[in-house]
C-alpha positions, 0 to 999 in steps of 0.5 A: 500499500505504500507504494501507491503514495511514493513519488520518488521517481516524480517532479512536483511544482508547487506555486506559492510554494514559500506560504504557509499552504504551499510549503507545507505541501511542498515539504509533504511532496518531498518527504515522499520523495519528490524532487520539488520545484516551488515558485513565487514571485519573491527570490529571497522567501523561496530561496529560505522555504527551500534550504529549510525544507532541504535541511530538514528532509535532504531532499532536492528542493529548487526555487524559481521565480515566477509570475503566474499572472503572466503566460510568458513567465510561466511558460519560461518556468516550464522550460526551466523545469523540464531542462533542469528536472527532465520533465514535470509530473505534478502541479499544485496551485496553492498561490492566491490571495483574498481581498475583503470589501462589502459588495457596494464598496468593493473596489473593481481594481481590487476585484480584478486583482483577486482574479488575476491571480486566483483564477487567471494564474490558475488557468496559466499554469494549468495550461502552460504544465498541461501542455507537458502532461498532455504530451507524455500522456500523464500528470497530476495537477491539483488546486488549492480552492476553498470551502468558500467556493461553494459556500458563500460567506457574508463578510465582505468576500464576495470577490474571493468566493467567487474566484474559488467557484471559478477556480473549482469549474476550472478543476472540472472542465479540465479534468473532463478534457485531459482525462484522455490523456490520463491528466488528473485534475482534482482541488483541494477546498480547506476551511481557514487554515491557520497561517502567519498570514490568519493569525492577525485576523483570528486575533479578533474578540470573538472571532477564533470562538464564532468561527468554530461554531461552524467546525464540528471537528473543534478546531481550526485547520493546520496547514498540514491538515491539506498536505495528506488530501494532496499528496493523495491526489498526487500519487498513483493512488488517485489514479482514478480520481479526477474533477473532484473538490476534497474538502479539508475543513472539519466539516464544515460543508457537510452541515450546509 
């Protein structure tokens, strides 16, 4: 059974690889033996993360800069990965961010910035790395979505929710389109994950307690909670799984 999750012959790329969730995913893939590329626009944070993971796991972590919203930049990234590591087998799109604003006051330039990163960036990376996977008739793509793609929130999240719903549909459409080429396309949909990026908002008085009332499991999600689902979807254990969104949410979506 353990061999089903063995990634030792695989090359994985993690966008947003220096972020809280992205770095945990990169670490998890490396722990299963994959050669891992982490990418974002910030080379210093990438180098720091790569060094930490490589030291901890004695693994091969390659930091490469790219802008997921720029097609030429991502195409160049694909070329770099293939040139240095020979191919790409796994793509995890862990980039993205949120801008909160009530609908009547939502700045449209911020709305567009959200869609550029979360939606356009996901489509570009899937498209460019998908070329390699379709050609060799093997590949695993895992998009990091959110429970907000399926469950609305009234706290100024209309932009973010809309982008994640779009990511979900991109996931399903590409899964159907690329199934004949044996390319699996899935997503994970976490609830709120405790990282340094969400720490400030959860320090607001009563915020955590209010949030946990909707989590049957009774705690906040951790970055490592997402890792197992991603490793599964990136492995041969998920060979017959495609077009799915796996919710890593402590039961949030189970209760409506």
